[in-house]
N, C-alpha and C positions, 0 to 999 in steps of 0.2 A: 754538650747539650743536644738532646734528641726528643722529638715530640711528633705527634700525629695531628693533623688539622686540615681544614679546607683552606686552599690557597687561591688567590686571584692571580691567574696567569696572564700578564699583560702582553705577552708575545703571541698568544693564541686567542685572546678575547674570551676566556673561559675560566671557570673555577671548578676545582675538583679536590678530593681528599688526597693527601700525600704524606709520606713519612719524611721528616726533615731532620738532618743531622748537621750541627754546626761545630766546627773546630777552628781555633785560632782566628775567630772573627769572620770566617768564610763559610758559605754553604758548601759542605762537603758531599751531601747527598740530598736530592729532592726526588723522591720516588713515588709516582702515582700509585694508589692502592685501590682495591675494590672494597666497597663497604658491604659488610655482612651483618647479621644479627649480633655477632660476637665482637664486632669492631668497636673499640672504645677510642673516642677522640680526646686528646689531652688538652685541647684548647676550646673554650666557648667563644664563638664568634668566627670571624673570617680573617685570615692572615693576608695582608697586602704589602707590597713593597713600601719602604720608607719614602715619604713624600719629599720632593725636591723643588725648591723655588728657584727657577732658572734666571731670575733677574730681580735683585733687591738691593737697596741701599740701607744697610743696617743702621746707619746714623739717623735715619728718619724715624726709627722706633724710639729715639732718644735714649736708647740703652746701649751699654757696651755689648760687643759680640757675646761675651759670656752670659750676661743677663738676658740677652735676646734668646739664646739657646735654652735657657731655663724655662722660658715661656713656650717656645716653639715646640719642644718635645711633647708638651701636654696635648698638642694638636696633631701629632703624628709626623711632624716635619723632622727629618733626619739630616738633610743637607741643604745648603743654599749656595748659589753662585752670586757673589756680591761684588759690587763695584764700589770701592771706598773713595770715590771722587769727592764726596762731601768734605771729609776730613783732609783729603789731599789738597783741596783748594785752600784750606786754612793753614795747614802745617806741612804740606809736601810729603817727602819720603818719611819724615818723622811720624806723620799722622798714619800712614800706611803701616808702619812698624807697630804703632799702638794697636791698630786693629788686629794685626796678625798675632801679636803677643796675647791679647785678650782671648782671641779665638783658640789659641793653643792650650788654654787653661781648662777647657771643658771637653767632655767626650761627645762632641758634635762636629759634623763635617762642614767646615767653611772652605769653599773654593773661591778664589779671587780672580777678577779680571783686571788687566792693566788699564788704569784710568787714562783715557785718550785725550781728554779735554780739560786740562788744568793749566790755565783757566779755560772756561768754556768758550769765551770770546775775548777779543781785545778791547771790548767796549765797556769793561768793568774793571775794578781793582780787586785782585785776589791776593792771598797771602803767600802763594808759591807758584812755581812753574815746573811742569814735568814735560821735558822735551823729548824728541824722538830717540835720543841715546838713552835717556832714562827708561823709555818704553822698551827698548831692546833689552836692557838689563832686567826689567821686571818679567818680561816674557820668558826669560831663561829659568825662572823659578818654577819648581815642581807644582806649588800650590796655585800658581797663576795659570788658568786654563783657557784664556782667550784675551782678545783686545776688547776693552769695554766700549760701550755705546759711543759711536762716532757722531756726536751732536753737531759738530761743525760741518753740516752738509754744504753750506756755501763754499767752504774751503775745499771740500772734495770736488764739487762741481767745477770750481774755478781753477783747480790744479795747484792749490797752495803747496809749496815744496815741503814744508815741515809736516803738514798733514799727510801727504803722500808717502813720506818716509816712514811714519808710524804704521801706515797700512802695509807697506812693503815688508817691514820687520815682522809684522804679524803673519803675513803669508809665508815668509821664510821659516818662521817657527812652527808652521803647520798647525797653528791654533786658530779657532774660528774668530771672526770679527763680528761684533754686535753693532746693530744700527740704531739710529734715532732720526727719523725722517718724517715728522708730522706734515701731512697734506702734500708731501712731495709727489709729483705725478709726471707722466709724459717723458719727454727727453731728459729733463733734469733727473728724474728717477733712474733712467737708463744709465746716465753718467755716474750716478752714485753707486749703482749696482755693478758697474764695470770694474770696481775696485774689490769685488768679491766680499762685499758686506752682506751677511747672511740672514740677519734677523731684524725685526722691527717690533717695538712695543707701543708705538704711538698711533696706531690705527683707531680712528674715532667713528668711522662709518664702515658699513659692510662693503660698499663700493671701493673704498680705499684699500681695504684688506684684500679684496678680490684681485685688484690690479697688481698689488705687490706679490701676492701668492702666485699669480700666473707668470710673473717675471722672475720667479725663483726664490723669493724670500720665504723664510719661516716666520709665521705670525705668532707673536706673543700677545695673548689677550690679558689686559691689565685689570686686576681687581684689587686696587689699593684703597687708601683712606681718602685721598683727594680725587684721584682719577679712577673712574669706574666705567669701563668700556664693555663689560660683559653683556649688558642689556642690548646695546647697539649692535654688537657682533653676533650674539648667540640667539636672540629672540627670533623664533622661526617665522613669525608673521612679517617681521621687517625684512628678513632674508628673502621670503617669497615675493614680497612687494618689490624689492630691488630687481629680482630676476624677471618678474612679470613685466616690468617697465622696459626690459630689453626686447627689441623687436623680434629677435629670433625665438623668443620663448612665449610670445603673446598668445599662441593657440594651444599651448601645452596644458593638459588638464591639471588641476590643483594637486591631485593625489600623486601624479608623476613628479610635479615640482617638489612636493614634500620629500619624496624619496631621494631626488637628486640633491636637494639642498642639505640633507642630512649627511651627505658624503663629507667626511672631515676635511676642512681646509685649514683648520687651526692646529698649531703644533704645541703650544705651551700655554698654561695659565700662570701668571706671575703677579707679584705684589707691587714691585717697583718701590713704592713707599708705603709704609704701614705704621701708623702711630700706635703708641702703647695701649691706648684705650681700646682700639679695634683689635690689636694683637691678642690681648687676653681673652677676647670673646671668640677667637677662632683664627685660623690661618688657612692653609690650602684645603684642609678638611671642609671648611665652610664654603670655600670656592667650588669644590667638587659638588657639594649638595646644591648650590645655587645654579651651577651649570646644568645639572640634571633637571632642575625645575624649569629651566629655560629651553629644554628640548634636546640637549646634547646627550648622546648615549653615555651611560655611566662608565662603561669600560673605556671609552675614548677620553672622558674627562680624567680618569685615573692615569691613563697613559700620558696625558699632557703634563703631569706632575711627577712622573716616575721614569719610565723607559725613554721617553722622548728627550728630556734634558740630559739624561745620563748618556745617551748615544751621541747627542750633539756635542757635548763637552768632553767626551771620552772618559767618563767616570765609570768605575767598576762597581756600579750599584744600579738601582732602578728596577730590578726584577728578581724574582725568587728562582734562581738557577744555580746549579753547581758551578763553583769557581768565583761567584760574585760575592761582594761584601754582604754580610748577614745583617743588613739594615731592613727592619720590617716593623709593621704595626699590626696590632690586633684591633679590629673594629667590630661593632655589634652587628652591622649589616651594611648593604650598599645603599640603603635608602636614607638612614639617619647619619651614617658614617661617624658615629661617636667613637672616640679613641679610648680603648680599654687599657692598652699597654704599648709602650714604644721601646724598640731595641735598636741599638747601634753597635755594629761589630759583634753581634751576638750577646751583648750585655744589656740588661734591662736598665733604661735610664728614666722611665716613668712607669710606675706600677699601677696606675689608675687613680691614685690619690696623691702620691708624693713624687717629686723629682729627686732622683737618687744621686745627685752630685751637688757639690758646693761651688760657690762663686767667690773668688777673692776680690777684695776691693782694689780699685785701680787708682794710682796717684795721678794728679792732674796739675797743670800749670796754667796761669792766665794767658789767654790769647786775644784779649780785647784791649786795644791800645788807642781807643778813641777818647777825646776830651769830653767833659760834660757839656750838654747843650742848653741853650736858652730858647724861649718861645720864638724869638725872631729868626732863629735858624730854619724854621719851618714855614716862613711867610713867603708868598709869591707876590711880587709888586707889579702894579700897573697904574699908569697915569690916565684916569678916566673914571666914569661912574659905573660902567659895566664892561664886560669883555666876554668873548667866546673862547672856550678852552678845549683842547683835546683831552679825552677822558678814556681811561682803561675800563672796559666793560667786562666784568668777570661773572662767572656762573658757578653754582653749586655743583661739586663733583666733576669739574672740568679744569684742565690746565690751559686750554685754548681760551683766548680772549678776543674781543672785537673792539674796533675803534668807534668812538662816538664823540659828539661834541655837546657842550652845554653852555648856556649863557649864565654867567654869575655876576653878582653885585660886587662892587669894589668900595671899601670903606677905608678912609685915611691912607689911600694908596695901596691897600692890601686886598688881594682877591679873596672873597669869602666862600667857604664851602656852603652847601645847601642841603639840609637834611630832607626837605620836601621833594627835591629831585633825586635824593639819595646820591648826591655827589659829595664825596668826602675827600680829605687830603690823604695822600700817600707819599711817604718819603723814605729814602735810603741813606743811611749814615755810614760812611766808610769806616771800617774798624781797625785798619792796619797801620795807622799813624799819620795818614795824610789829611784827615778831617774833611774830606769831601762830603757835601750834603746836596742831594737833589730832591726836588719837590714836584709833585704833579697831583692829578685828581683821579679818583676811581669811583665807579658806579657798581652797585650790586651788593655791597656788604651790609647795608641797612643799619649801621650804628646810628643811634640817635643822640648819644653823648659819650664822653670818655674817649679812651684810646687804647690800642693794643700795640705791643712791640715784641720783637724777637731777634735773637742773634743767629737765627736760621733764615737764610734767604738764598735759594738755589741760584747759581751754584757757588758763587764766591763767598756767600754767607756773611755779607755785611749786615748791619742792623737795619731792619725794616719796621715801619710803623704806619698805622692807619688810624685816623681820628677825625673828629669834627673840628677841634680847635688846636692851635699851635701849643698852647700852654700844657694841655694834657699830653700831647705827643712828646713834648720835651720831658715831662715827668716820667712817661713810660720808658723812653730811650735811656734816661739817666739811671733808672732802676736796673736796666740790662747792663749798663756800663759798670755801675757800682758793684754788681754781684758777679762780675766776670763772666757773663753770659747766661741766657735763659729766656723765659717768656714772661711778659708783664701784661697785666690788665689793670687799668686805673680809671677811676671816675671820682666825682665829688663824694660819693657815698662810701666807696670801698676800693681797696687796691690789694692785689695779691701777686705772687711770683712763683715760678717754677725754676729752680736752679739747674743749670746745665753747664757745670764747670769744665767738662772735658771738651776742649775746642769750641766751647759755646754751643755744642751740638748734643752732648750726651750727659746722662746722669750716672752716678755710681750706685744709685738706689735700685732696689728690686723693682721689677716691671709693674707689679701690682701697686706699689707705692707711687710710682711715676704716673701710672694710669689714673689713679684716684685724684692726684693733684691736677692732672690735665683735665679730667672730667669736671672738677670744680671750676677751673678757669673757663671752660667752655660754657658752663652754666652762667657764669658771670657775664660772658660775652653775649649770650642769648638774652639776658636781662637788659643788656644795653641796646638790643634791637636786632642783632644778627641771627639769622636762621640757618646758616650754613651748617652742614653736617660736621665738617672739619675746618673751622674758620682759620685756625693758625696755619694749617698746612696749605690752605688756599692762598692765604696772604704770602706765605713763604715762596710760593711759585710765581708770584707777580714780578719777581726779579729774574726769572729764568728767560733770558733773551732769546734762546734758540727755539722757543715755542711761540708761534704767531698768536695774535697779530700785533699786539702792543704791550710792552712791559716797561720796567724802569730799573736802572742801575744807579750806582752812586755817581755816575757821570751824566745822567739825564734820562729823559723820556725816550723810549726806543721803539722804532718801527721795525717789527720783526718780519714783515713781508719784504721790505726793501733792504733790510739789514743796515739801517742808518739811524742816527738820532733825528728827533723831530721836535718842533717847538711846542711848549705847553700852551702858550697863548696864540690863538689863531689870528686875532686882529687887535 
């Protein structure tokens, strides 16, 4: 394969015409040329390196890796670095093997990280355990390029022996260690970083990102379905405001600040979690355009999803250079960044209209072992006429929550939710055969009636449900149990369901089919009163105990600041 085109050179922040020759999936020649009147370009548009998502959980797309690839190549993505800890928490090694097998069936580059937190904490019930010796085994695999996000930052800080073994094995393998340290600061952050943890994707403010960057971390800016941190980190006015509030910069002219603040401090743009509805509308190509609109230099944005992740994880791609894998994309221009064609290993996998590979169906088995529930399983009892309760306060587009309290009425000994205060019930039903059920309250969802439930709840993926009354919650949970996993929406007027038979996390269907079904369910939830952009994904993260400040597991309401359980009823 040989052609002449303008290329984007991410090593020198420039673009120029070049003659390109590809052999055996590798760039054999990339030779700059002079344009004359007689020069004919073989490509309309600009050739850029294939895009790389440096941190993503494929399971959150609700698609198998193969089906994910079929959508991603349409948007110019050619590689992902994925942590399979969602399915690993459900099925252990067997789940990781499922992901690797599906990934091997398509011409797309899946790189894996060894899931470091299975389970994420000891305060929940998971379906499997991956210990330090398992991590050592995984790190010896060629396709495993690092240790996945170390979410157990209390274990790191307090010197947990098993946690430290995992980190030591990663260092011995000479593979990078990914971090996960929301709001961690000061001396605790120093202890965390002393273990050579290199990245963080949990920064929610510019100040948090600056501290971590100055202490040596590489910052992943998240642009996912539920967590969207680009505005907080990239918006130039917010960055200038932060710097101006620092005493040493108070007298610096604005134009000087603008020049200083545009100096790149960010290293990657990542998805982390991307639902199928969002994925079909765009992936990293959309993030590049968004970053540019927020004031980030386009060349730097492209580097964050090409050469930067490739260099960090030691991948032989990410730039258009002799000797590198011939993964590249043809886009119309650097403003719109519309993908015209996608190539992986020198082979066209998306021709502008069609994806040029097929996806085989994947066999699945039931992973839901919970018994059917009754309304009484979701009741919270109290002896009195009213009581004060602790409440999870959640936000649209955020994984962080806050603690709040609410005063609720009690009828026949059962604490009542209150739609006027927007205080609903939230419950987690253990799915692995022990039948634990924990109940609490949540503010922010806005449901006025009905209930929703899912067999996705990070990271142990027990069944989670939110609703106004116990009867509807039981109906939604039973729909999930009866169908061996999925997402349910129920109300007096209508009910519907999205089947996720693979570990209760993924579908065998094409991404567009899953996205259409998810969009329908989201419209139903909106009709019930919820205005969140990604209501199911937000609900699913209410069980992620390692993100402050208050969450819920199958064992109870959890204080994420102090890493301990807390009472639902205050008095």
